[in-house]
ZAMIVEX-356153 format. One line per field, with one value per residue (C-alpha): residue in three letters; residue number from 1; x, y, z. Coordinates in nm, 2 decimals, padded with zeros to 4 digits. Each point is the difference from the previous one (the first is absolute). Layout:
! ZAMIVEX-356153
residu [ala;...]
num [NUM;...]
x [X;...]
y [Y;...]
z [Z;...]
This chain:
! ZAMIVEX-356153
residu [unk;unk;unk;unk;unk;unk;unk;unk;unk;unk;unk;unk;unk;unk;unk;unk;unk;unk;unk;unk;unk;unk;unk;unk;unk;unk;unk;unk;unk;unk;unk;unk;unk;unk;unk;unk;unk;unk;unk;unk;unk;unk;unk;unk;unk;unk;unk;unk;unk;unk;unk;unk;unk;unk;unk;unk;unk;unk;unk;unk;unk;unk;unk;unk;unk;unk;unk;unk;unk;unk;unk;unk;unk;unk;unk;unk;unk;unk;unk;unk;unk;unk;unk;unk;unk;unk;unk;unk;unk;unk;unk;unk;unk;unk;unk;unk;unk;unk;unk;unk;unk;unk;unk;unk;unk;unk;unk;unk;unk;unk;unk;unk;unk;unk;unk;unk;unk;unk;unk;unk;unk;unk;unk;unk;unk;unk;unk;unk;unk;unk;unk;unk;unk;unk;unk;unk;unk;unk;unk;unk;unk;unk;unk;unk;unk;unk;unk;unk;unk;unk;unk;unk;unk;unk;unk;unk;unk;unk;unk;unk;unk;unk;unk;unk;unk;unk;unk;unk;unk;unk;unk;unk;unk;unk;unk;unk;unk;unk;unk;unk;unk;unk;unk;unk;unk;unk;unk;unk;unk;unk;unk;unk;unk;unk;unk;unk;unk;unk;unk;unk;unk;unk;unk;unk;unk;unk;unk;unk;unk;unk;unk;unk;unk;unk;unk;unk;unk;unk;unk;unk;unk;unk;unk;unk;unk;unk;unk;unk;unk;unk;unk;unk;unk;unk;unk;unk;unk;unk;unk;unk;unk;unk;unk;unk;unk;unk;unk;unk;unk;unk;unk;unk;unk;unk;unk;unk;unk;unk;unk;unk;unk;unk;unk;unk;unk;unk;unk;unk;unk;unk;unk;unk;unk;unk;unk;unk;unk;unk;unk;unk;unk;unk;unk;unk;unk;unk;unk;unk;unk;unk;unk;unk;unk;unk;unk;unk;unk;unk;unk;unk;unk;unk;unk;unk;unk;unk;unk;unk;unk;unk;unk;unk;unk;unk;unk;unk;unk;unk;unk;unk;unk;unk;unk;unk;unk;unk;unk;unk;unk;unk;unk;unk;unk;unk;unk;unk;unk;unk;unk;unk;unk;unk;unk;unk;unk;unk;unk;unk;unk;unk;unk;unk;unk;unk;unk;unk;unk;unk;unk;unk;unk;unk;unk;unk;unk;unk;unk;unk;unk;unk;unk;unk;unk;unk;unk;unk;unk;unk;unk;unk;unk;unk;unk;unk;unk;unk;unk;unk;unk;unk;unk;unk;unk;unk;unk;unk;unk;unk;unk;unk;unk;unk;unk;unk;unk;unk;unk;unk;unk;unk;unk;unk;unk;unk;unk;unk;unk;unk;unk;unk;unk;unk;unk;unk;unk;unk;unk;unk;unk;unk;unk;unk;unk;unk;unk;unk;unk;unk;unk;unk;unk;unk;unk;unk;unk;unk;unk;unk;unk;unk;unk;unk;unk;unk;unk;unk;unk;unk;unk;unk;unk;unk;unk;unk;unk;unk;unk;unk;unk;unk;unk;unk;unk;unk;unk;unk;unk;unk;unk;unk;unk;unk;unk;unk;unk;unk;unk;unk;unk;unk;unk;unk;unk;unk;unk;unk;unk;unk;unk;unk;unk;unk;unk;unk;unk;unk;unk;unk;unk;unk;unk;unk;unk;unk;unk;unk;unk;unk;unk;unk;unk;unk;unk;unk;unk;unk;unk;unk;unk;unk;unk;unk;unk;unk;unk;unk;unk;unk;unk;unk;unk;unk;unk;unk;unk;unk;unk;unk;unk;unk;unk;unk;unk;unk;unk;unk;unk;unk;unk;unk;unk;unk;unk;unk;unk;unk;unk;unk;unk;unk;unk;unk;unk;unk;unk;unk;unk;unk;unk;unk;unk;unk;unk;unk;unk;unk;unk;unk;unk;unk;unk;unk;unk;unk;unk;unk;unk;unk;unk;unk;unk;unk;unk;unk;unk;unk;unk;unk;unk;unk;unk;unk;unk;unk;unk;unk;unk;unk;unk;unk;unk;unk;unk;unk;unk;unk;unk;unk;unk;unk;unk;unk;unk;unk;unk;unk]
num [1;2;3;4;5;6;7;8;9;10;11;12;13;14;15;16;17;18;19;20;21;22;23;24;25;26;27;28;29;30;31;32;33;34;35;36;37;38;39;40;41;42;43;44;45;46;47;48;49;50;51;52;53;54;55;56;57;58;59;60;61;62;63;64;65;66;67;68;69;70;71;72;73;74;75;76;77;78;79;80;81;82;83;84;85;86;87;88;89;90;91;92;93;94;95;96;97;98;99;100;101;102;103;104;105;106;107;108;109;110;111;112;113;114;115;116;117;118;119;120;121;122;123;124;125;126;127;128;129;130;131;132;133;134;135;136;137;138;139;140;141;142;143;144;145;146;147;148;149;150;151;152;153;154;155;156;157;158;159;160;161;162;163;164;165;166;167;168;169;170;171;172;173;174;175;176;177;178;179;180;181;182;183;184;185;186;187;188;189;190;191;192;193;194;195;196;197;198;199;200;201;202;203;204;205;206;207;208;209;210;211;212;213;214;215;216;217;218;219;220;221;222;223;224;225;226;227;228;229;230;231;232;233;234;235;236;237;238;239;240;241;242;243;244;245;246;247;248;249;250;251;252;253;254;255;256;257;258;259;260;261;262;263;264;265;266;267;268;269;270;271;272;273;274;275;276;277;278;279;280;281;282;283;284;285;286;287;288;289;290;291;292;293;294;295;296;297;298;299;300;301;302;303;304;305;306;307;308;309;310;311;312;313;314;315;316;317;318;319;320;321;322;323;324;325;326;327;328;329;330;331;332;333;334;335;336;337;338;339;340;341;342;343;344;345;346;347;348;349;350;351;352;353;354;355;356;357;358;359;360;361;362;363;364;365;366;367;368;369;370;371;372;373;374;375;376;377;378;379;380;381;382;383;384;385;386;387;388;389;390;391;392;393;394;395;396;397;398;399;400;401;402;403;404;405;406;407;408;409;410;411;412;413;414;415;416;417;418;419;420;421;422;423;424;425;426;427;428;429;430;431;432;433;434;435;436;437;438;439;440;441;442;443;444;445;446;447;448;449;450;451;452;453;454;455;456;457;458;459;460;461;462;463;464;465;466;467;468;469;470;471;472;473;474;475;476;477;478;479;480;481;482;483;484;485;486;487;488;489;490;491;492;493;494;495;496;497;498;499;500;501;502;503;504;505;506;507;508;509;510;511;512;513;514;515;516;517;518;519;520;521;522;523;524;525;526;527;528;529;530;531;532;533;534;535;536;537;538;539;540;541;542;543;544;545;546;547;548;549;550;551;552;553;554;555;556;557;558;559;560;561;562;563;564;565;566;567;568;569;570;571;572;573;574;575;576;577;578;579;580;581;582;583;584;585;586;587;588;589;590;591;592;593;594;595;596;597;598;599;600;601;602;603;604;605;606;607;608;609;610;611;612;613;614;615;616;617;618;619;620;621;622;623;624;625;626;627;628;629;630;631;632;633;634;635;636]
x [02.34;-00.23;-00.33;-00.20;00.18;-00.05;-00.37;-00.01;00.18;-00.27;-00.27;00.17;00.03;-00.37;-00.10;00.22;-00.14;-00.35;00.05;00.14;-00.30;-00.25;00.17;-00.05;-00.26;-00.31;-00.08;-00.28;00.24;-00.26;00.09;00.05;-00.01;-00.19;-00.16;-00.28;-00.10;00.28;00.01;00.12;00.31;-00.11;-00.33;00.10;00.10;-00.20;-00.24;00.16;-00.08;-00.24;00.20;-00.24;00.08;-00.27;-00.06;00.11;00.33;00.09;-00.21;00.21;00.35;00.09;-00.05;00.20;-00.02;00.20;-00.02;00.08;00.09;00.04;00.23;00.20;00.32;-00.04;00.04;-00.07;-00.38;-00.28;-00.25;00.05;-00.33;-00.05;-00.23;00.15;-00.21;00.18;00.25;00.08;00.25;00.13;00.08;00.30;-00.22;-00.11;-00.35;-00.10;-00.23;-00.17;00.02;-00.19;-00.32;-00.11;00.18;00.12;00.10;00.33;00.18;00.35;00.11;-00.20;00.23;00.34;00.02;-00.24;-00.11;-00.36;-00.10;-00.17;-00.10;00.03;-00.03;-00.07;00.22;00.10;00.32;00.32;00.26;-00.12;00.27;-00.13;-00.27;-00.18;-00.16;-00.21;-00.04;-00.26;00.10;-00.31;-00.15;00.33;00.03;00.37;00.11;00.34;00.11;00.05;00.09;-00.21;-00.30;-00.12;00.00;-00.15;00.26;-00.01;00.15;00.19;00.22;00.36;-00.10;-00.27;-00.30;-00.27;-00.02;-00.33;00.07;00.31;00.05;00.32;00.14;00.18;00.26;00.05;00.34;00.05;00.21;-00.29;-00.31;-00.36;-00.08;-00.35;-00.01;-00.27;-00.07;00.29;-00.11;00.26;00.04;00.07;00.07;-00.05;00.20;-00.10;00.31;-00.13;00.35;00.15;-00.29;-00.08;00.19;-00.16;00.03;-00.16;00.14;-00.25;-00.37;-00.18;00.27;00.10;00.08;00.19;-00.09;00.27;-00.19;00.17;-00.11;00.14;-00.15;00.17;-00.11;00.01;00.22;00.21;-00.08;-00.37;-00.20;-00.31;-00.32;-00.34;-00.28;-00.36;-00.32;-00.32;00.01;-00.03;00.04;00.16;00.21;00.05;00.19;00.25;-00.01;-00.06;-00.27;-00.05;-00.09;-00.08;00.25;-00.14;00.31;00.04;-00.36;-00.18;-00.33;-00.10;00.24;00.14;00.37;00.04;-00.02;00.29;00.04;00.13;00.15;-00.03;00.23;-00.05;00.08;-00.23;-00.18;-00.36;-00.26;-00.34;-00.29;00.18;00.07;00.36;00.10;00.34;00.14;-00.24;-00.29;-00.02;-00.01;-00.28;-00.19;00.06;-00.14;-00.34;-00.03;-00.15;00.20;00.08;00.05;00.28;00.35;00.33;00.32;00.36;00.29;00.30;00.06;00.18;00.23;00.04;-00.37;-00.11;-00.28;-00.10;00.01;-00.19;00.06;-00.29;-00.35;-00.30;-00.35;-00.34;-00.04;00.36;00.12;00.05;-00.27;-00.23;-00.28;00.21;00.18;00.37;00.26;00.37;00.28;00.24;-00.10;00.13;-00.14;-00.23;-00.21;-00.18;-00.19;00.01;00.26;00.14;00.10;00.26;00.02;-00.35;-00.12;-00.38;-00.15;-00.38;-00.25;-00.14;00.32;00.17;00.36;00.11;00.28;00.00;00.32;-00.15;-00.32;-00.13;-00.13;-00.18;00.08;-00.27;00.00;-00.17;00.27;00.17;00.38;00.19;00.35;00.00;00.23;-00.01;-00.33;00.09;00.10;-00.26;-00.03;-00.22;-00.03;00.32;00.18;-00.08;00.30;00.21;00.17;-00.19;-00.14;-00.37;-00.30;-00.33;-00.33;-00.34;-00.25;00.09;-00.19;-00.01;-00.12;00.29;00.25;00.09;-00.03;-00.24;00.18;-00.28;-00.01;00.29;00.34;00.36;00.29;00.35;00.21;00.38;00.16;00.31;00.24;00.30;00.28;00.37;00.19;00.10;00.09;-00.08;-00.02;-00.07;-00.34;-00.09;00.11;-00.02;-00.06;-00.09;-00.35;-00.02;-00.31;-00.31;-00.12;00.17;-00.14;00.24;00.02;00.02;-00.36;-00.14;-00.12;00.14;-00.18;-00.16;00.21;00.13;-00.17;00.23;00.08;00.37;-00.01;-00.21;00.16;00.26;00.10;00.35;00.04;-00.26;00.04;-00.04;-00.03;00.19;-00.03;-00.17;00.29;00.36;00.19;00.38;00.20;-00.07;00.18;-00.16;-00.19;-00.08;-00.33;-00.27;-00.34;-00.21;-00.33;-00.21;-00.25;-00.02;-00.03;-00.35;-00.11;00.11;00.24;00.33;00.29;00.11;-00.17;00.00;00.04;00.18;-00.07;00.24;00.28;00.11;00.37;00.10;00.34;-00.17;-00.29;-00.24;00.26;-00.10;00.25;-00.14;00.17;-00.16;00.19;-00.07;-00.32;00.05;00.23;00.38;00.21;00.28;-00.20;00.25;00.36;00.00;-00.25;00.09;-00.11;00.14;-00.21;-00.07;00.16;-00.21;00.14;-00.09;00.15;-00.21;-00.07;-00.16;-00.21;-00.37;-00.19;00.05;00.33;-00.07;00.01;-00.32;-00.02;-00.35;-00.03;00.37;00.12;00.37;00.11;00.24;00.20;00.08;00.17;00.38;-00.05;-00.31;-00.10;00.04;-00.32;00.08;-00.26;-00.10;00.10;-00.23;-00.15;-00.13;-00.25;00.11;-00.21;00.14;-00.21;00.04;-00.29;-00.01;-00.29;-00.26;00.16;00.18;00.25;00.07;00.31;00.10;00.35;00.18;00.26;-00.27;-00.16;00.33;00.06;-00.34;00.04;00.35;-00.13;-00.28;00.25;00.22;-00.31;-00.06;-00.23;00.02;-00.07;-00.25;-00.04;00.15;-00.15;00.15;-00.10;00.22;00.21;00.24;00.17;00.13;00.34;-00.02;00.18;-00.25;-00.37;-00.12;-00.32;-00.28;-00.17;00.10;-00.23;00.15;-00.24;00.12;-00.12;-00.21;00.21;-00.07]
y [00.82;-00.14;-00.11;00.18;00.32;-00.04;-00.06;00.32;00.19;-00.12;00.13;00.33;00.04;-00.08;00.25;00.27;-00.03;-00.01;00.31;00.19;-00.10;00.10;00.34;00.09;-00.23;00.21;00.36;-00.08;-00.09;-00.26;-00.32;-00.31;-00.27;-00.26;-00.11;-00.23;-00.20;00.15;00.11;00.32;-00.02;00.27;00.11;00.36;-00.03;00.16;-00.23;-00.22;00.10;-00.23;-00.16;-00.25;-00.20;00.05;00.06;00.36;00.18;00.09;00.30;00.11;00.16;-00.23;-00.31;-00.16;-00.30;-00.33;-00.25;-00.36;-00.26;-00.38;-00.21;-00.33;-00.16;-00.32;-00.33;-00.37;00.04;-00.04;00.15;00.17;00.14;00.12;00.25;00.34;00.10;00.31;00.27;00.26;00.29;00.17;00.37;00.14;00.10;-00.36;00.01;-00.27;00.01;-00.30;00.01;-00.32;-00.02;-00.33;-00.32;-00.05;-00.33;00.05;-00.24;00.14;-00.20;00.24;00.29;-00.13;00.26;00.27;00.19;00.02;00.35;-00.09;00.33;00.38;00.07;00.34;00.04;00.26;00.18;-00.13;-00.27;-00.37;-00.21;-00.36;-00.22;-00.32;-00.25;-00.31;-00.30;-00.28;-00.34;-00.18;-00.04;00.04;-00.15;-00.06;-00.22;-00.11;-00.19;-00.37;-00.19;00.25;00.01;00.28;-00.18;00.16;00.05;00.01;00.31;-00.04;00.21;-00.12;-00.18;-00.20;00.19;00.07;00.36;00.16;00.38;00.21;00.36;00.15;00.32;00.23;00.24;00.26;00.13;00.33;00.14;-00.04;00.04;00.00;00.38;00.12;00.37;00.22;-00.03;-00.24;-00.36;-00.24;-00.36;-00.31;-00.33;-00.32;-00.30;-00.35;-00.19;-00.36;-00.13;00.14;-00.08;-00.36;-00.32;-00.27;-00.37;-00.19;-00.34;-00.06;-00.06;00.23;00.26;00.22;00.37;00.13;00.36;00.24;00.32;00.29;00.29;00.34;00.35;00.29;00.36;00.16;-00.28;00.06;-00.34;-00.03;-00.26;00.09;00.06;-00.16;00.24;-00.13;00.16;00.19;00.33;00.32;00.27;00.09;00.32;00.04;00.33;-00.17;-00.32;-00.21;-00.19;-00.09;-00.34;-00.13;-00.27;-00.35;-00.21;-00.37;-00.11;00.17;00.18;00.09;00.26;00.31;00.08;00.36;00.19;00.03;00.20;-00.18;00.19;-00.13;00.05;00.03;-00.37;-00.14;-00.31;-00.03;-00.28;00.13;-00.25;-00.20;00.29;00.13;00.36;00.18;00.30;00.29;-00.17;-00.25;00.27;00.17;-00.33;-00.05;00.34;-00.11;-00.29;00.01;00.03;-00.33;-00.19;-00.26;00.10;-00.17;00.19;-00.10;00.24;00.16;00.24;00.32;00.09;00.36;00.09;-00.26;-00.11;-00.33;-00.02;-00.28;-00.17;-00.25;00.04;-00.24;00.13;-00.16;-00.35;00.01;-00.02;-00.37;-00.12;00.31;-00.15;-00.27;-00.29;-00.02;-00.27;00.09;-00.25;-00.14;-00.22;-00.35;-00.18;00.06;-00.24;00.19;00.26;-00.18;00.16;-00.13;00.26;-00.06;00.19;00.16;00.28;00.01;00.35;-00.02;00.28;-00.11;00.13;-00.33;-00.09;-00.36;-00.21;-00.30;-00.15;-00.11;00.08;00.01;00.28;-00.03;00.28;00.09;00.19;00.29;00.02;00.34;00.00;00.31;00.10;00.26;00.30;-00.08;00.15;-00.02;-00.37;-00.22;-00.36;-00.30;-00.31;-00.15;00.25;-00.23;-00.23;-00.22;00.18;00.32;00.17;00.10;00.15;-00.14;00.18;-00.17;-00.18;-00.28;-00.32;-00.16;-00.33;-00.04;00.19;00.19;00.35;00.06;00.21;00.03;00.37;00.02;00.16;-00.11;00.23;-00.10;00.11;00.07;-00.34;-00.08;-00.25;-00.12;-00.17;-00.02;00.07;-00.27;00.21;00.32;00.08;00.37;00.10;-00.36;-00.19;-00.37;-00.06;-00.28;00.09;-00.07;00.16;00.20;00.21;-00.22;-00.33;-00.26;00.03;-00.38;-00.02;00.18;-00.18;00.17;-00.20;00.22;00.30;-00.02;-00.10;-00.30;-00.25;00.02;00.38;00.00;00.19;-00.20;00.12;-00.13;00.22;00.28;00.28;00.36;00.30;00.29;00.24;00.26;00.00;00.11;-00.29;00.00;-00.33;-00.25;-00.32;-00.34;-00.10;00.35;00.00;00.20;00.13;00.12;00.18;-00.01;-00.21;-00.35;-00.04;-00.07;-00.36;-00.18;00.28;-00.09;00.05;00.23;-00.12;00.32;00.38;00.18;00.37;00.01;-00.20;-00.01;00.08;-00.21;00.15;00.32;-00.12;-00.29;-00.26;-00.16;-00.12;-00.24;-00.19;-00.18;-00.15;-00.30;00.00;00.25;00.20;00.06;00.22;00.01;00.07;00.24;-00.01;00.38;00.26;00.36;00.33;-00.12;-00.32;-00.35;-00.33;-00.30;-00.31;-00.30;-00.27;-00.31;-00.09;00.34;00.02;-00.06;-00.09;00.32;00.13;00.14;00.29;00.01;00.20;-00.06;-00.38;-00.06;-00.11;-00.02;-00.19;00.22;-00.31;-00.06;00.34;00.04;00.34;00.08;00.36;00.26;00.21;00.36;00.28;00.24;00.37;00.16;00.24;-00.31;-00.07;-00.33;-00.15;-00.24;-00.18;-00.21;-00.22;-00.13;-00.11;00.13;00.35;00.12;00.29;00.18;00.21;00.19;00.03;-00.33;00.08;00.05;-00.32;-00.18;00.16;-00.12;-00.35;-00.03;00.11;-00.25;-00.28;00.10;-00.01;-00.36;00.03;-00.27;00.05;-00.23;00.14;00.27;00.13;00.26;00.14;00.18;-00.06;-00.29;-00.16;-00.36;-00.02;00.35;00.04;00.26;00.05;00.36;-00.01;00.25;-00.20;-00.24;-00.17;-00.19;-00.22;-00.09;-00.30;00.05;00.02;-00.26]
z [02.51;00.27;-00.14;00.27;-00.06;-00.38;00.05;00.21;-00.28;-00.25;00.23;00.04;-00.38;-00.04;00.27;-00.14;-00.35;00.13;00.22;-00.30;-00.21;00.26;00.04;-00.36;-00.15;00.08;00.06;00.25;00.28;00.13;00.18;-00.22;00.26;-00.20;-00.32;-00.08;00.31;00.19;00.37;00.15;00.21;00.24;00.14;-00.05;-00.36;-00.28;-00.18;-00.27;-00.36;-00.18;-00.28;-00.14;-00.31;-00.26;-00.37;00.01;00.04;00.36;00.11;00.30;-00.02;00.29;-00.22;-00.28;-00.22;00.00;-00.28;00.10;-00.25;00.05;-00.21;00.02;-00.12;-00.20;00.19;-00.03;00.02;-00.25;00.24;00.34;00.12;00.35;00.17;00.08;00.30;00.13;-00.11;00.25;00.02;00.31;00.01;00.19;00.29;00.06;-00.16;-00.24;-00.30;-00.17;-00.38;-00.10;00.20;-00.16;-00.09;-00.36;-00.16;-00.18;-00.23;00.02;-00.31;-00.21;00.10;-00.12;-00.28;00.12;00.31;00.13;00.11;00.33;00.14;-00.05;00.38;00.14;00.31;00.25;-00.09;00.15;00.01;00.01;00.15;-00.01;-00.14;00.08;-00.23;00.09;-00.22;00.07;-00.13;00.12;-00.35;-00.19;-00.34;-00.06;-00.29;-00.13;-00.31;00.06;-00.32;-00.20;00.22;00.23;00.33;00.31;00.28;00.38;00.17;00.32;00.22;00.06;00.32;-00.20;00.13;-00.25;-00.12;00.06;00.04;-00.03;00.10;-00.13;00.13;-00.24;00.13;-00.27;-00.10;00.19;-00.28;-00.25;00.22;-00.10;00.01;-00.06;-00.12;-00.15;-00.38;-00.08;00.03;00.14;-00.11;00.22;-00.18;00.19;-00.14;00.10;-00.08;-00.03;-00.07;00.32;00.22;-00.11;-00.02;-00.22;00.03;-00.28;00.09;00.28;-00.06;00.00;-00.07;00.30;00.02;00.30;00.06;00.12;00.01;-00.19;-00.22;-00.08;-00.03;-00.19;00.00;-00.35;-00.15;-00.31;-00.15;-00.08;-00.19;-00.20;00.20;-00.01;00.11;00.04;00.12;-00.10;-00.19;00.20;-00.27;-00.33;-00.06;-00.37;00.05;00.22;-00.23;00.31;00.18;00.37;00.15;00.35;00.07;00.05;-00.02;-00.10;-00.06;00.29;-00.07;00.36;00.14;-00.18;00.09;-00.11;-00.33;-00.25;-00.31;-00.31;-00.29;-00.35;-00.30;-00.37;-00.03;00.27;-00.12;00.12;-00.01;00.11;00.01;-00.26;-00.24;-00.06;00.03;-00.02;00.19;00.07;-00.18;00.28;00.26;-00.18;-00.02;00.38;00.07;-00.15;00.25;00.34;00.32;00.18;-00.33;00.05;-00.12;00.00;-00.10;-00.05;00.00;00.17;00.28;-00.11;00.29;-00.12;-00.02;00.26;-00.23;-00.16;-00.38;-00.17;-00.33;00.03;00.13;00.02;00.08;00.07;-00.14;-00.12;00.36;00.10;00.23;-00.04;-00.22;-00.17;00.15;-00.08;-00.02;00.00;-00.07;-00.25;-00.30;00.07;-00.31;-00.29;-00.22;-00.26;00.19;00.33;00.23;00.33;00.25;00.28;00.33;-00.06;00.22;-00.02;00.07;00.03;-00.03;00.34;00.16;00.06;-00.12;-00.02;-00.15;-00.23;-00.11;-00.33;-00.19;-00.36;-00.21;-00.33;-00.24;-00.26;-00.32;00.19;00.27;-00.02;00.04;00.10;00.11;00.28;-00.06;-00.38;-00.11;-00.37;00.01;-00.16;00.14;-00.05;00.21;-00.15;00.22;00.30;-00.02;00.23;00.29;-00.06;00.31;-00.05;00.17;-00.13;00.08;-00.02;00.21;00.24;-00.03;00.35;-00.14;-00.25;00.22;-00.31;-00.15;-00.29;-00.26;-00.25;-00.06;00.25;-00.01;00.04;00.07;-00.08;00.29;00.02;00.07;00.19;-00.15;00.21;-00.20;-00.07;-00.32;-00.24;-00.31;-00.18;-00.37;-00.07;00.16;00.10;00.31;00.05;00.37;00.23;00.14;00.37;00.13;-00.12;00.29;00.25;-00.14;-00.14;-00.38;-00.03;00.12;-00.31;-00.31;-00.31;-00.26;-00.26;00.06;-00.36;-00.32;-00.02;00.28;-00.04;00.05;00.32;00.28;00.20;00.35;-00.05;-00.31;00.05;-00.25;00.12;-00.23;00.16;-00.29;00.22;00.25;00.01;00.15;00.03;-00.06;00.28;00.10;-00.07;00.32;00.10;00.20;-00.19;00.11;-00.28;00.01;-00.32;-00.19;-00.13;-00.38;-00.12;00.00;-00.32;-00.10;00.17;-00.04;00.15;00.31;00.21;-00.07;00.28;00.09;00.31;00.15;00.37;00.06;00.30;00.00;00.13;00.21;00.06;00.10;00.34;00.25;00.27;00.28;00.29;00.30;00.22;00.22;00.28;-00.21;-00.01;00.23;-00.26;-00.32;-00.16;-00.09;-00.03;00.12;-00.04;-00.16;-00.33;-00.02;00.12;-00.08;00.11;00.17;-00.20;00.22;-00.08;00.36;00.06;-00.32;-00.03;-00.32;-00.19;-00.14;-00.35;-00.24;-00.21;-00.33;-00.13;-00.02;-00.01;00.35;00.08;00.31;00.20;00.09;-00.37;-00.03;00.01;00.15;00.21;-00.07;00.27;00.05;-00.05;00.05;-00.27;00.05;00.25;-00.25;-00.19;00.27;00.16;00.28;00.26;00.26;00.32;00.11;00.35;00.22;-00.24;-00.02;-00.31;00.03;-00.33;-00.11;-00.30;00.13;-00.04;00.26;00.27;-00.11;00.05;00.34;00.12;-00.14;00.15;00.34;00.00;-00.09;00.29;00.22;-00.09;-00.31;-00.27;-00.37;-00.15;-00.35;-00.23;-00.32;-00.23;-00.34;-00.25;-00.31;-00.06;-00.30;-00.01;00.16;00.16;00.33;00.12;-00.01;00.02;00.21;00.04;00.28;00.27;00.26;00.29;00.20;00.35;00.19;00.31;00.31;00.27]
């Protein structure tokens, strides 16, 4: 199919869906040519409805609500902070609406395993066909691991020019459009795929990152990560067992990006001004507090009810950076009560957020230790052990560049351990530990983890308790990603207790290939509705040709059979994207994606980079993928 004809077909589908919606979406019959900051397309049209984003539910039947979440796929970065200066959507009639009126500094690395709820926007009813996001790299803080150190990297375009600002256009999938209707909030998830969009070279000094702009946007996606929701309290509804906040995403305290209701459950864990509550008792305590008190909730989005359900809520001084300064990171070493933190995010009560690759904390006998989501679990400072991810709340000392934890608090956070299997005996696995939260396990100092030196944790023979899991027999060498908690300091073995295990045969495996500078015009051996087989001819390849499962990286050139990329069934919600000239075209139909890609290749396009995510087992001849992103080189 000719690409121009196909583009026209996409536009027709969008217009048809929108016209159907406008015919039945409102009983008023009024004109809907615009939203916030929009313009009328005709001087004789009726005035556009006022659909202003605010703390309250939409008050007009001509307005609906759209939730927008921001997430990321893991990449080779320790920190990737840039300013998001604009996020706009375009309605089918051509009007645009700005959703982020102020710049927000965002460290995308923080969103590998969760999604930030950025806005609950009130919009005019209708079909929104494209988006546009602008990133400012002028003050970017981008760091990569070089021999264990977080080195700051320079960011360049493919032609060597310095990156200052990027505006990326997002053409939404016409088969799964963003449709705003009354009373039923829609969800749009933006995924900044740092792996697909960035090529890292750590051989040069300083390290260099080549930016190939790409991101995806999915309306009402099937695969969702847990959400982070932050902002001041608006109200509490004990009858509906819910509360409402005004969204202030990331660490912003200036703008309010819409109100959202958050449902609690009987098992919701609360920490309010340092005091623990459980279930409805926490909601009752919240109801006694004044409006605008700081809140931070974590939870999931229920697709059936279109509501957020939280399992963990912080309020008041328990919110990092509200009245107490906070340090988040992994425990690198410990000598007595002196703890060294690696990859530390420092969140100050003055509103600033900074990064320090290493800093020290001094625990005291008065330091409280808790485990979020486990309100009955009693911990003391020995719970702070090597590899454990923590959040420490106290008062920052500018002179000592450290956090004072006298009368402070430490939270033991769920920790990610990447490894591969050595052996298994009953409910205990012996693994080779590769990374804690993306940092090389060999960097950590395990002395003192046991009460005897010969029993201290050893990354080459790290012992993981899997008694809480049901794990089938696995082959030696199988990549393993655990989530759980490190054993208390001085009490190993076992060294780690797992509460979940990633199955890379189902999802989470990352396939990445790059081609020579300027791209390849013969990047595939096969390209059809059934899948893609990449061309790995050595003279065409770039630096990247791997499958990554956690921290286990397999060179595609070492495989006897290179897996063919096969799409998941359409009902499983796959998303396939083409990025060219700062425009990303998205498809849920793999065959349409292939048609467009093939047409572009015929027209002279060259493929620079391909990323896919899905499930793969060692030796498998196929990889079932739920996402594919192909980045094309700019045409001369």
